[in-house]
SEFI-400811 format. One line per 10 residues: number of its first residue (from 1); their letters; for each residue x, y, z of C-alpha. Coordinates in steps of 0.25 Angstrom, whole numbers. Each point is the difference from the previous one (the first is absolute). Layout:
! residues N
NUM) a) X/Y/Z  ...
This chain:
! residues 792
1) maddlpsdfd) 153/354/-424  -13/-8/2  4/-11/-13  10/-4/12  -9/-2/12  -1/-12/8  -12/-7/0  -1/-3/14  -3/9/11  -9/0/14
11) vvvlgtglpe) -7/14/-3  -1/7/-12  -7/14/5  -4/10/-12  1/15/2  10/9/8  -8/6/8  3/3/16  -9/-14/4  6/-6/-9
21) silaaalsrv) 14/4/2  -1/-2/16  -5/-15/-3  12/-5/-11  10/5/10  -6/-6/13  0/-14/-10  14/1/-4  4/4/12  -5/-14/6
31) gqkvlhidrn) 5/-9/-12  -11/1/-10  3/2/-15  -6/11/-5  -1/5/-13  -6/14/-1  -5/7/-13  -6/13/-5  -8/4/-12  5/14/0
41) eyysgqwasf) 16/3/-4  1/7/18  -3/-5/14  -10/3/9  -11/-1/-9  -12/10/6  10/3/11  11/6/-10  3/15/0  6/7/-14
51) nlenitkwtk) 9/11/-4  -10/11/-8  6/-7/-13  -5/-14/3  -13/5/7  -6/4/-15  6/-12/-5  -8/-8/10  -12/8/-3  -1/-4/-14
61) eamgelgleh) 2/-15/4  -10/0/12  -12/4/-11  5/-9/-11  7/-13/0  12/-7/2  1/-8/-13  3/-13/7  -9/-13/-8  -1/-13/3
71) ptieedvllq) 8/-9/-5  -4/-13/-7  -1/-10/10  1/-16/-5  -8/-8/12  4/-12/-5  14/3/3  -2/11/12  -11/-7/8  0/-15/7
81) pgetlsrldl) -13/-9/2  -10/6/9  5/14/-3  -7/13/-5  4/12/-5  -7/13/4  7/15/-7  -2/12/7  -3/14/-6  15/6/-5
91) svkgktyfni) -9/13/-2  3/13/10  -9/12/-6  -10/4/11  5/-12/8  6/9/11  0/14/-3  -9/8/-8  -3/16/-1  14/6/0
101) aseyhvsnee) 3/11/-6  13/8/1  4/16/-5  8/10/1  -4/12/7  12/11/-4  2/4/-14  14/-4/-8  12/7/1  -2/6/-15
111) evldktdiak) -11/6/4  5/5/13  13/4/-9  -9/9/-9  -7/8/12  14/4/6  6/4/-13  -14/8/0  4/6/14  13/3/-4
121) ecrsddkmdk) -5/8/-11  -10/8/7  13/3/12  9/6/-12  -11/9/-4  -2/4/12  15/5/1  0/7/-13  -10/8/6  8/4/11
131) lnpdqveenk) 12/4/-9  2/17/-2  -11/6/-11  12/7/-6  8/-12/0  -10/-9/-7  -1/13/-10  15/2/-3  -1/-17/-4  -11/0/-7
141) ddndsesnkd) 9/12/-11  12/-11/3  -1/-12/-11  -3/-13/3  11/-5/7  5/11/7  -18/0/5  4/-13/5  13/1/8  -6/12/7
151) tleaseeaqs) -13/-6/4  9/-12/3  10/8/9  -14/7/7  -6/-12/2  13/-7/6  -1/14/10  -12/1/6  0/-15/3  13/2/7
161) eetksntete) -9/10/7  -9/-8/4  7/-13/4  8/13/11  -15/3/4  -3/-14/2  14/-3/8  -2/11/8  -15/-4/5  6/-13/3
171) ailedketkp) 11/5/9  -12/7/7  -9/-13/0  14/-9/6  3/14/9  -14/-1/4  0/-13/3  13/-2/7  -3/12/10  -9/1/12
181) msehktdetf) -13/11/-1  10/7/9  11/2/-8  -8/4/-13  -7/9/9  13/8/5  10/-1/-13  2/11/-8  4/-4/-10  -12/-10/-4
191) kkpsssedsv) -9/6/-11  -14/-5/-1  -3/-3/-15  -10/8/-7  -13/-7/-6  5/-4/-13  10/-7/7  -7/-5/9  -8/-7/-11  11/-5/-4
201) vkaevteskk) 4/-7/12  -14/-7/2  1/-6/-14  12/-5/3  -5/-6/14  -11/-7/-8  7/-5/-10  11/-7/8  -12/-6/8  -6/-7/-14
211) petwtasklk) 5/-13/-3  7/-3/-10  -5/-1/-16  -4/-14/-4  -3/-3/-14  -4/-13/-7  14/-3/-6  7/4/11  -9/-11/8  4/-12/-9
221) kdwrrfnldl) 15/5/-2  -1/-4/16  -10/-13/-2  12/-10/6  -1/8/12  -16/-3/2  -5/-13/10  -15/-1/-2  -8/-11/8  -11/-6/-6
231) aprllycags) -5/-4/14  10/10/9  -2/-9/16  6/6/13  5/-9/12  -3/0/13  13/1/9  -4/-10/8  -8/-8/-9  1/-15/-6
241) mvellissdi) 7/5/-13  12/6/9  0/-10/8  0/-13/-11  10/11/-8  11/-1/14  0/-14/3  0/-5/-14  11/10/-5  -6/6/-10
251) akycefrtvt) 1/12/3  15/0/-3  -7/3/-14  -8/11/4  1/14/4  -11/9/8  -4/13/2  -9/6/13  -13/6/-2  4/13/5
261) rvltflndkl) -14/5/3  -15/-2/-1  -8/11/-5  -17/0/0  -10/13/-4  -5/5/12  -9/12/-1  4/2/-15  14/1/5  12/-11/-3
271) ekvpcsradv) 6/-3/12  10/-9/7  -7/-9/9  7/-2/13  2/-15/2  13/-3/10  1/6/14  8/11/-5  -7/4/-12  -12/2/9
281) fsskdvsmle) 7/9/11  8/8/-13  -12/3/-7  -7/14/-2  -14/-5/-5  -3/-8/10  -6/7/15  7/-5/13  -13/-5/3  -2/-10/-12
291) krmlmklltf) 16/-2/1  -5/-7/15  -11/-6/-7  8/-8/-12  12/-5/9  -11/-7/8  -7/-5/-11  12/-6/-7  4/-4/13  -11/-10/2
301) cadytnhehq) -1/-3/-16  15/-7/4  -4/-8/8  -15/-1/-2  0/-16/1  1/2/16  -10/11/2  -13/-8/-6  -11/6/9  3/14/-8
311) yqdfadkpfk) -5/-4/-13  -6/-13/2  -14/7/-5  6/5/-11  5/-14/-6  -9/0/-13  -2/15/0  8/10/-10  12/4/6  -5/15/-3
321) eflksqkltn) -11/-2/11  11/-6/11  7/14/-2  -10/8/0  -4/-7/13  14/1/7  -4/16/1  12/3/-11  0/13/-8  -4/0/-15
331) nichyvqhsi) 13/4/-2  6/-13/7  -11/-9/-5  5/4/-13  15/-3/1  -2/-13/5  -11/-7/-7  7/8/-14  16/1/2  2/-12/9
341) amatdtmttm) -11/-9/0  -3/1/-15  -15/-4/3  -11/1/-6  -15/6/4  -2/-16/1  11/-5/4  -2/-9/14  5/6/13  8/-14/1
351) eglartkkfl) 6/2/-13  3/16/2  7/-4/14  10/-10/-8  3/9/-8  2/13/9  9/-11/6  8/-4/-11  3/13/-3  2/5/15
361) hslgrygnta) 11/-13/0  9/3/-12  2/12/5  16/5/5  4/-14/-5  8/8/-13  -3/14/5  -10/8/3  -10/-5/-11  -9/-15/-2
371) flwplygsge) 3/-2/-16  11/-2/-8  1/1/-14  8/-9/-8  10/8/-9  1/1/-16  -16/-5/2  -9/-12/6  5/-8/-12  12/-3/5
381) lpqsfcrmca) -4/-8/10  -6/-12/-8  14/0/-6  6/-1/13  -7/-14/2  2/-5/-13  15/3/1  -1/-10/13  -6/-11/-7  11/2/-12
391) vfggvyclrt) 10/-2/12  -5/-12/4  -3/-7/-15  -12/7/-5  0/0/-15  -8/13/-6  -5/2/-16  -5/14/-1  -9/1/-15  -6/-14/1
401) avsavicgad) -13/-5/4  -7/-11/4  -7/-6/-13  -8/-12/8  -2/-7/14  1/-15/-1  -10/-8/9  0/-14/3  -12/-10/1  -1/4/17
411) nkckgvvltn) -2/13/-4  16/4/5  9/9/-8  11/-6/-6  7/12/-8  -3/10/-12  5/3/-12  9/13/-2  -4/9/-14  12/-6/-6
421) gqrincryvi) -8/-14/0  10/-7/13  -7/-8/9  5/2/16  -5/-9/9  -2/6/13  -6/-3/12  -7/13/5  -4/13/-9  0/13/7
431) messyadaed) -7/11/-10  -3/14/1  -15/3/-2  3/7/-15  4/-13/-4  -12/-9/5  -13/-1/-8  -13/2/7  -5/-11/2  13/-5/8
441) mtyrakrhvn) -3/13/10  -10/1/11  -3/15/7  -9/5/9  1/14/-9  8/5/-12  4/15/4  9/9/-6  8/11/5  3/14/-7
451) rgifitdrsv) 13/6/0  7/12/-4  14/2/-3  4/17/0  15/7/-2  -1/12/7  10/13/1  1/1/15  -7/-4/13  -14/1/5
461) lptedqqlsl) 7/5/13  12/6/-5  10/-2/13  17/2/0  2/-14/0  -5/-11/-10  -13/-6/7  -5/-15/-3  -15/3/2  -14/-9/2
471) mflpdpdngv) -12/4/-1  -12/-5/4  -14/7/-4  -15/-5/2  -10/0/-10  -9/11/-2  -11/-8/-2  -1/-10/8  12/-3/8  4/-15/-6
481) rptavlelpp) 7/5/-11  13/8/4  10/3/-8  15/-3/4  11/12/-5  14/-4/1  9/11/-3  15/-4/-3  13/10/-3  13/-3/-8
491) ssmtcpqglh) 7/-6/13  -11/-11/-2  7/-5/-13  -13/3/-7  1/10/-8  12/13/-4  4/13/9  -11/10/0  -11/-10/-3  -9/-8/11
501) avhmtrpgtg) -8/-11/-6  -13/-4/5  -10/-11/3  -15/0/2  -7/-13/2  -14/-1/2  -10/-13/-1  -10/2/-13  -14/0/1  -8/-4/-14
511) dvhpredlki) 4/5/-14  6/13/7  12/4/-8  13/1/8  3/15/-4  -15/4/5  2/-9/14  13/8/3  -4/14/-3  -4/6/12
521) vkeklfdpad) 13/-3/7  7/3/-11  -5/14/0  3/0/15  13/-3/-2  6/5/-16  -7/14/-3  9/7/-13  -7/14/4  6/-1/14
531) ddkpnilwsm) 14/4/0  0/-6/14  -4/-15/-4  8/-10/-10  -3/1/-15  -2/-15/-7  9/-1/-8  -3/-14/-7  -10/-11/6  -6/-13/-2
541) yfsqtyyedl) -13/-7/4  -4/-15/-2  -10/-9/9  6/-16/4  -8/-10/3  1/-9/13  -8/-11/7  -6/-1/13  3/-13/8  5/-7/-14
551) krgestpdni) 2/-15/1  0/-12/-10  -11/-3/-9  -9/-12/5  6/-10/-13  14/7/3  9/-10/4  5/3/13  14/0/-3  -3/12/-7
561) ivlpgpgpei) 4/13/7  -9/13/-4  7/13/5  -10/12/1  7/15/-5  4/12/7  -14/9/6  -2/13/8  9/-4/11  12/8/3
571) dlndvvtqtr) 6/-8/8  8/-16/-2  -4/-8/12  -12/-7/-8  10/-5/-9  7/-6/10  -11/-8/7  -5/-5/-11  12/-6/-8  5/-6/14
581) qifvdimpge) -13/-7/-1  1/-6/-12  16/-3/4  -4/-7/13  -12/-9/-10  11/-5/-10  12/0/9  -6/-5/15  11/0/9  11/8/-7
591) eflprppnpe) 3/13/3  -4/11/-5  11/7/-7  10/-1/11  13/7/-1  10/-5/-9  15/-3/4  9/10/2  11/-3/-14  12/3/9
601) diiyvdenea) -4/-12/9  -1/-8/-10  14/-8/-3  3/-5/-16  12/-11/3  6/-2/-14  4/-15/-4  15/3/1  -3/5/14  -8/-10/6
611) tvgenkqsef) 10/-12/-4  13/-1/4  10/-5/-9  7/-14/2  13/0/8  -3/15/4  0/4/14  -6/12/7  11/11/4  -3/0/14
621) ageesetnkt) -4/-13/2  16/-5/3  0/13/10  -14/-5/6  7/-13/2  11/4/6  -7/10/10  -9/-13/4  13/-7/3  7/11/8
631) gdqsegvkdt) -14/3/7  0/-17/4  12/0/6  0/14/9  -15/1/4  -6/-12/-2  -13/-3/-11  -6/13/-7  -15/3/3  -3/4/-13
641) eevtaiqsde) -1/-6/-16  -1/8/-12  -10/-7/-10  -1/6/-12  -9/-5/-14  1/5/-13  -12/-2/-9  3/-6/-12  -9/-8/-12  2/-16/4
651) stpiktdstv) 4/1/14  4/6/13  13/-2/6  4/4/13  11/7/5  5/-2/15  12/6/1  5/-4/-12  -4/-1/-13  -7/-11/-8
661) dqsdestpik) -2/-2/-13  -13/-1/-7  -5/-12/-10  -10/-3/-10  -10/-8/7  -11/2/12  8/-1/15  -5/-13/10  2/5/13  7/-9/9
671) tdstvdqsde) 6/1/14  13/-8/6  4/-5/-14  9/5/-11  -4/11/-10  4/-5/-14  -6/10/-9  -1/-6/-15  -7/0/-12  -11/-9/6
681) sstitadsav) -1/3/14  6/7/13  0/-2/14  4/9/11  6/-2/13  4/6/14  13/-4/7  5/-7/-14  7/3/-13  -7/4/-13
691) dqsndgenkq) 2/-5/-12  -6/12/-12  8/-3/-13  -6/-8/-13  12/-9/1  3/-2/14  12/7/1  -2/13/6  -5/-3/15  -2/12/11
701) disseaglpl) 1/-1/14  -16/3/5  -4/-1/13  -6/5/12  4/2/13  -3/-11/11  -13/4/7  -5/11/-11  -11/-1/-9  1/0/-16
711) ylvsvrdppt) -9/9/-6  -7/-1/-15  -1/14/-7  -8/0/-13  -3/13/-6  -12/-2/-10  -8/8/-12  -9/8/4  9/3/10  -1/-6/12
721) lsvsvltppt) 10/-6/10  0/-14/6  5/-3/11  2/-17/4  7/-7/11  9/-12/-4  7/-4/14  -6/2/12  8/6/10  7/-9/9
731) prppppltls) 0/3/14  12/7/6  7/2/14  -1/14/5  13/8/0  7/2/15  -7/10/6  9/12/8  -6/8/9  6/13/7
741) aglplylvsv) -3/2/16  -11/5/3  -8/3/-14  -12/-5/-5  -2/-11/-11  -11/3/-10  -7/-11/-9  -3/6/-15  -9/-5/-10  -5/2/-15
751) rdpptlsvsv) -12/-5/-3  -10/-1/-13  -8/9/-2  13/7/6  0/3/13  10/4/10  -1/-7/14  10/3/11  -1/-10/13  11/3/14
761) ltpptprppp) 6/-14/2  7/6/10  -3/13/10  12/10/2  10/-4/13  -1/14/9  13/6/-2  8/11/9  -2/13/-4  13/7/-5
771) pltlsvsvlt) 9/8/8  -5/15/0  11/9/-3  -1/14/5  6/13/-4  11/5/5  -6/13/2  -17/-2/2  -4/-10/11  -15/-5/1
781) lvvfgrldfl) -8/-2/11  -11/-5/5  -8/5/13  -13/-3/4  -5/-4/-14  5/14/-6  12/1/-9  9/12/1  14/3/-6  11/4/8
791) ci) 13/5/-7  13/-4/6
């Protein structure tokens, strides 16, 4: 497809990550021709989501090369006078990802089967030992076939007895669970199991609590059911990303699930954080005094901008010190700082209060939660914006890259050269940071984030329902590098039933490998020696480079824009803010991703439907004409007139209680004259006849009622309605007014903008009261102001 691309575009976008996809959709939405290309064979770039098989393939590609090569460029043919060529680096090895390692923590299925066979043999030997010694002796004296037969029968008998015993034990357990304690004590048929039966019961209960046994081959078999993110992100329910998805109608391409709980480690114990009012008052881990403290603080943080006197002394100080000054307990300070504001120890009070307010304002919009998770992973969001771009004409090419950038004498980018050697002319080039060379970027700091992906066999805090959990664990060393943990259940469409996907994100430092950097948190949550903690079935570690305050280089043309990749943040508000500002710089005065028109409101008129056939009349025209004549004779002139316009390719015919044929040319407008709609010109009149056929034979009577204005209604593309007045209204004498004696007269007028005005022209005339009719059996008397009833 890349060979058949047009040669001229307004914008060329390199990379299908989230910022690039948002800009591509916004530019395409306002009518710009967008070419969106990616060197990978998948969408979303550094924001992608992979299944278990493809993430293994991605690991090899990130550590190797993609096989893209520079084409042979004939500069004399492609370049114009004064233009220069700047080649880009096509290699990806070590540019964005490094320290990549993945492994399975469970054995293969073959080894498990061998161990199962050995266990079965051991159980059969135990059963043989339980047989009658005399029977075993008799079996030894018989021949081999009879011995084997007797042994098999004895084994089946022993197995049936054991099954019967287990069945009785299960029945006892069920009876014990269903009956209250008082019934168990008074039930004469209840028999307490022996010590051996009791051990069997405990073993069965323990075995039922154990999760399903998984093997490496079983995980590989369900590889399609995994959706593992390279950069997992959440959405604040009242954040800018949610607002953008709603206003642009891109939310119809996505599905979301709420984050149901926020967890934290407090006193070496994993607890649920009370965030909302309902959580605070239902929590059993918070005392009544702490509940009041927490509610008072959260109420202040939700409206802190109107209480500046309470925090102005700590505006530039750490948020941690401000919380301590409020005389809160250590538990409340921990909840607010690390779980609600998700602030580090060095974060200022202003930033901490702003984060707390953002969290609180997001509560309650979509349930008792502040965050949303996109189903099937965060990689679905870039693809949703790509769909919107394609709907409005964007062109997409995967497995294609830009080999060189063409610059003019004025240091402006004039176009790019693709890896197939084709030149694409454009006005702007937008690229992800991994596509740009080092000299094309300036930044404040180059950093990296350490990430870990784990597949576990159960939740870190099991409950009856599947919980989507978020944890923000503080740094035990200096408090500046916290670890964000996101646990995704099967209902998030990221893993099969019975498993959980866990993402860990922590800002990196130095040359520390992510395996060592995330070791402390991993040991807190997972421990194979502890039966109460989940087991890791598969894990993956990698480091990802990102840039702080990224901008174009000093010598880079100003119509080349470089966008950063994902950092350690967990939300997407910063991405929306950045892309909105870039769009305003490129397209000043245009709306950022406006809502597209509803397809049901767009009317597509076929050419055959728009053109009225020659010598043909609407089936309703005759009826309307007869109705008008009858109305004129009996009731006078009608007060309304129906005007219909049909859009076509060349002209806009007008229908006023009759049908007007369409011609091939434009329609000049005249008043008080004859309409002759021929091949060259046409005219429209009021109070006159119309000649609309090409040969002048077909004549229709089109007239405007005396004194009524004639309107021209036209529909354009994009759909807009235009109304023009052809003839001004002629003053008409008011109709005769007939009033009932004594009734008031009102003047009602409607103005623009629509308002209703009512004025009283004549006051009502006093009228005598109607005669009073009394019942035969009841007479009403008024005596001294008192109402009495007198029966007759």
